[in-house]
ROSE-187308 format. One record per residue (C-alpha): x, y, z; residue in one letter. Coordinates in steps of 0.05 Angstrom, whole numbers, plus 5000, padded with zeros to 4 digits. Last residue first. Layout:
N
XYZA...
REM end
This chain:
810
313550724894N314551444915R321251304944G323550884881D321851504839E325851944885E331951494884E331651474806G331352234803R338152374775L338651734735A331351854706T333152574690R339152344652L335351824612A330352354591K335452834572W338952324528F332352074498E330952774478G337552844443V336752254401K333552574340E338353154340E344252724321G351252734351H348752414417P351952624482W353951944515E351051734581L354551204623Y353250504642T357850224694T362949704687S368349974641S367450724664L366350474734L372650094736K376650714706R373451114761L375650644813K382850624785C383451394781F390751304788R391151034720R389451674688P383151674645I385251604566D385550844580D377850864592K376451084519N372751734507L368151864449P365752604459E361352964507L361552324553L356752414614I358152004676L353652014735I357151894802A354751314847P349751394900E350350824949G357950904957A356751505006V360251195065G366951525058D370851065013F366851264950L367651984974R375151874958F374051784882H369252394882S374852774915F379852574862D375052684806L373853394832E381253504838Y382053244767R377153734745C381254264779W387354064738D384054074673S387053594623R382153024633I376253504629F378753834565N379253074529E372053014550S367852784611L362153184640V362052864711F355552964745I355252864823T349052694861R345452884923R349653524929S351253834995R357053395007E359853504936M359154234942A362754255010S368553854984M369254274923I368954924962N373554645016D378554484959L377755194934I379855515000W374256025018H374556784995G369056704946P363556154963L362855654902F355455694873D356156114809R362455884776K362955254813H356355004789L351254664835C345154444800L338054524825T332754114789M325654344767P319953924795R317753394751A310953494710R314354004667V319953504652A315352934633A311153424589E316853704548D313654194507D314654704559A321854654564R325154474626P328555054666Q333254754717E334854094680L335054294608E337155004620P343154774661V345254194613L344954544548F347255264543N350855304610E353754604609V355354594535W358655284537G362655084600A366554534563D372654954560R371755114635N372254374649S366554014681Y364253744749S356853854761V354053774830F347153464832A340653574865D343054114907F342254324976D342253655009D340253695082E343953785148V338454095192G339454805224A338854845298G344955295305G348854755344R347454275285Q350154805235D356554915275L357754205278G356854125203R361854655189R367054325234Q365853665201R366653965134S373354305155S375853635179H373953315115K377253825076A383653695113K382752935110L381552995035W387253415023A391852935058W389052325022M389452694956M396752814967R398352154993L394351834934Y397652294884W404652094914F402951374908A401551424834H404050714818V409450934775H410851534821W411551044877L416250594836L420451174813T420851424885G422650734907L428250684857A430751364875A430551214947T434250564935A439250934894L440451464945L440350915000A445750534960V449951154947V449151375021C450850665044S457050644999A459151315029S457951095096V461850415086V467350795049Q468151315105V467650745159P472550285131H475449855185C469849885233H464549855181V467649215150L466648815213P473548515235L475347795218R481347545258V484146875232R491547115214A491647545279V490646905320L485347015376A487547045449G484147705463Q479247845406L473148035451R477948425497L480648905443P486148735451A491748225459D491347895393C496447355376I501747305325Y506446725341D501546255306D503346575237E510246295246R516646695243D519946985176T515247565166L517347875102Q519948555083V521848705013S517949335005G511749345045V507648695031K506248525101V503147855078G496248155068S493347845132Q498548225170F497548895139L489648825143G490248605217V494649215230F490349745196D483449435224C486349425294T488248815331C492149105390V498148665392F501648495456K507648125427N509047425416W511047485345G515348025315A520647675269Q522148115208L526647855152S528048305088Q529849015112L533649415064R530950125066S527450045134Y523550715143T518150395103R516849875159L514450465202E509650755149S507050095134P504749955202G506649675269F502549425327M501949395401S509149225413L510449015488S516448555473N516147805461S519247835394Q523348365366I527948005311T530748455256L534148225194T536548655132N539349275166L543549705119N540450405132P540050265207F538250885241F533351055185W529250445213G526550775271P526350255328P519649875326L514750065381R513249925452L519949585469L520049205536K525248665520N524947945504G527047975430S531648545406L536148205352H539148675302L542348405239E545748805183R548749395223L553249815180T550150475197P548850405271L545451025295V542650965362L535651065395V533050385419F527250415467D524350065528K530449605540L530049095599D534348555569N532547885537N535447995468S540748495454L544248165400D548248585351L550648385282V554448835233E557649285283L561849895258A558950375308A561549995371P556250055426L558350555482C554351075445P548950875496S543550365510I538650325563S535649795612A541049275607I539148625643R545448235611T540947705579G543347865510S549748255500M552347895438N556848305394L558948125323Y563148585278R569148765324L575248995280S575849685312S576849405379P572349635430W574150205479S567450445509C563851085520G557151265553L557350685603P551950115595M547949875656S545449195680S552448885669Y550848215703G553047705652N548347245610R551347505544S558447745534V559647415465D565147775424L566147615349H570948045304T577248035345L583548165303R585748805340L585448465408L587449145439K580649335464G578748665494V580548865562L577849545557R571449345530S570748865591T572449385642T567149875608S562249305612L562949225685S559248675723K562448005698L559947395734A560246875675N554746625628G558046905566S565646945557I565946775486N571647035445L572346965370V578047245327R584147155370L590647285330D593647785377K592447325441L598347645475P593647995522S595448725541D588748905568G589648695641D593548075621C587347765588L586447225641T588747685696E583248225676A578247675669L580347475741T578448175765M572248265724D569847585746T570146905714L566346335744L564645915685N558645845637N562446065575S570046035570L570345965490D576646165455L577646155381Y583546425343Q589346115389L595946025353N600346405408K596346105463L602745995509L602846715526H595846625556S598646145605T603146695631F596747125644C593746615690P586946335670M581946465723V575146255749F574145595714V568445225739K568244735680A561944975648N565045055582I572645035564I572945115487S579545195451V580645285377K587045465342R590544885380P598144835389Y600545235449Q594545005494L597244325508L603244675545F598144915595G597844245628C601944465685S596845005700I591344515713L591044695784S592144225842A586243825867F585543745944K580044275949Y576943975887I575243315919D571743095857L572343525798V565943595754E566943805684V561243965637D564544145573R571544085542V573244195470F580344205447I581944375372E587744375326D591843865360I597643635313G603043895356K601643415411H608443225442E609242885506T614843035559K610243535599N605142945610A610042635662K608743225708E601143225708W599343095781R592343395796G590043095862V585742515835G578842465802K575542815744L568042675727T567342865650V560643035619G563643225548E570643095526V573243295459S579743235422I580943395353H587143405311T590842775336L596942705294P599842165340V606442375371G604542225440D597641885440F599341355491V602941855531V597542365529L592641825552F597441575607E597242325635V590042305635T589941625666A593841875722M589542495732D583342055736S577442025688L570141815688S566941985622L560142095601N562142305529Q568942225500F571042485430S576942285384L578242565315H585042435284R585841685287I593041465277R591440715273R596940615322R593141075368A586640705359A590140055376V592840415436R586240615463L585439975503N591640175542H587240735577V584140205622S590939985648Q592740655674I586840705721W580341195726T578441105655L571140935665N567840975596L560241105584D561341375512R566741345459L565741795396I570541645339M571242085276P573241715216T579142035177E584841645208P580841005212Y579340625275S573340165264V575939455269D581539665320G576439905367L572639275371M579238885379T581239355436S574839295475A573638575467V580938395487D580638875543D574738515576N572938735647T572739495654L573639735582F569139145558P563339365605G563340115590H563440055516L558340535484S561140635411L559441205363I563041135295V563041685243R563641675167G565440945152L567940785083P568340235095W564439735138I567339035134T571339155198A565139135241L565338365256A572438315235G575038035300S569337645335E566837995397Y564137625458R561937965524R558638595505L555038915565N556539645548N555339485472A550840045445H553440095374V551940715330T554640725259L554541355219E555841525146E555840795129L558340415072H559139635062T552939355092I550938705063G554038265118A553338605187L552837985228D558237645181G563437605236R560037535304K557338055352L555237795422E552538045488E547138565474L542438585533A543939285556P542939555483G544939495414G543539775344F544240455306R545240455232L545841015187R547040985114R543240405086L542840355010N544739635006L539839405058L539138675034R544038355079Q541638725141F538938145186A544637665177P541736935176P542236875236S541337325295G543738045314L545137805383C542937885455S536338255436Y532838625493P531839275453N535439895469H537740115402L534539865334L535240495295N535140425218L536641025169V537540935096R532040445074L530740364999A531739654999E526539505048L523638875020K527738375062H527938825122F522938485166W524837835136R531637865174H528037765238N531338085302L530237765369A527637995436T524138605412L521538945476Q521739665452N526740275465N528640335388S524740125329L525740735285N525240615209L527541185158D527641105081E521140715070L519340694995N518439914993W513939975052L508939395030P513538895059E514139185128F509338725166A511438115124S515037785186Q509437985232H512738435290I511938215361V514638505426A512939265417L512039595485R512740275456N518540765460C520240845384C515440625330L517341175281N516141045206L518941495151A518141465076A510841205071L508041175001R506440435004R502040555064H496040085052D499239435077R501539765144L497039425195D495538815156E501538405170A500938545241T504839015288V504538825358V505039155428T503639885417I503140255482N504840945455N511041375461F512641385387S507641285331L510141815284D508141685211L511542035152S509142015082L501841975094A497441905032Q494041295054E490841675111T491541395179V488640785214V492040645281P497640135295V495539835361C495440015437T495040775426L495741215484G496241815437A503242035458F505842035388S500542035328C504142575288N502442455215C506642845165F502342905103F505343585079S498543915099H498743645169D496542955195C493142865263R487642445239D489241835278C484141225272S482940665323P483339955296R477339465300D480038785294V480738335234K483737645243V486937475176I486236795146S490736225124G489135805185Q496335715202G497936435193E492436635242C494636085293F501936365290S499537055305L494936845363T500936435392F505736995388L500537495419L499636995475T506836825481F508437555493F502737665542M
REM end
């Protein structure tokens, strides 16, 4: 496959063209333009935004990087191609990346390094080439243009040779990591040109086993007094292998660490001999397998007064039942101020050994096998000589009694930090005898179910995370930090118990909510972390959270994604930051008030509109009409059952204003009911019968019934219109009923309009739309002002009243 890709790439270059293939896209970029496309199953470099500043393509199946893949990414500052199957990189693939500062090509299949890859990367500061199958760094020097490089990691199982000049151009590194477990050839001075050198990490398993010259020469090139050295994967099980460290001792290095180390007791003694008198200040051993039977006698004659810190972690002793104690190495502990022995299966440190620790200020015995009884021996049953001890870490042991622990440390008068976490206390006594200097106490993961005044009142930092606490009721006036995550608390502890508290972590409890009233009890709280609780997403809590918890100086310092609704059921699993609750649920009073106001305004607007279009009048008239109609039907039914016919009793019903009664009584009635003898046409016709409200309405009846009855018993209706008529309420009723009669099947005989005085249709109310239409479209009679036209007026009126009869005769 490699040769196929290489041939394809060479062919494209030879033809002077670029083969374009469809590339997948990756849109997993955040707001800061960090694009994380790792674990995406990619087989080639994907298309991402040109604004990307960091691109992570690790853990994919990318095999080749072409000249076009990164052409549009000039802003890119970090590129991670770790853990792919990368075998081919075009020589100009990285040329556009002149802003690149961090490049990771580790754990791929690069068999050779090409100096042209790095030709334009002058801004590069971090380069990782570890665990690729190249055997050498190649020629010309690959890194000669990387003048700003500060961290370089290279090498792997296939690296066999390092020559002088391989690192030409590199003069100053903060960190150099070389994986050379199988290195066979090393030219003196290959690494010596790098100065200053901040830290060096070397994996030299093979050279220490089979090639002492390579090992010692390489160590000599990077050994400086102020440069910490970390040696990995060594097997120091016999004396000769330790001699390779003599060159480092001669260079008087001060910081030496071992990781993944196989060590024997004899090699340990030889190491102490080699570094006898060397001002070694820091010695660290992590992941050590110890062999032998524990013979240290020769080491007692060595001097290591310069040692300030000893760090030992993850110790496995082979044949532990044959192994003698380390007591004879106790002389090493009389010098350092800081000692850490972690996960070393230590179950006791004899009291007389403690007398040697006269300078000790920091002691870490975490993750061991200490019990209450062996701790009492280690601390001399409460009378420990560790008078200068300031930090004590005994977490992860088998301690059971908190009162015993407090008694044993009670006389450590300078102790400020105590870590007793991950022990099996389970309960807290009512009283304890802590040293008055104690300021930091870590009791996390001890299965404590309740607290008591046993806690020292002068604490500034208290960690009670991952216990079984259901409440916290204790006054701690000087406390600045309180960590209560992983308990069963239902509410925030009252803030007035901690007047100086500025940091509170209470994640993963059983909190349902918290509000401004609770937060205001904390006078100085600045940082609150309360995520991963069982929040009930009420309106108050959601509103408080989405407003940024702006209560005093309190700020939520954990992520928004940590706050998830647990209730109500419809919101379970939703992020509190994205919940949108109905307004009516959150502000019912305001919503009801606003609704009432809106309804009132709408009612007022509707009422105004209805009044403007006279809807109320229509409703009132409709009701009166229906009521009167019902009475009329009952009356007609009685008449029919009595055998009487339903006939018109009057020729016309006259509707007029009382102020116009003079004209009606003096002119209209005499003219129609009592025609003059000199009017031949009137004399020949029968006299007419008019219905007047003054004489024909039945007393004691509802006036609307009288009006309705009069109109129904009259063949025609005469309206005597004037200004007085329009202003008269009863005339309006008569007009109303006349208006409704037009919709009651009597529309064949329209009303007769008589104008006593000039009257415009606009003077008639707008609600009488039918009457206004009749006035504008129907001929009406107008009372003449001159005597000569009065006769014509009466003649026209009689003709209008008797028009139907005339048609019948014809």
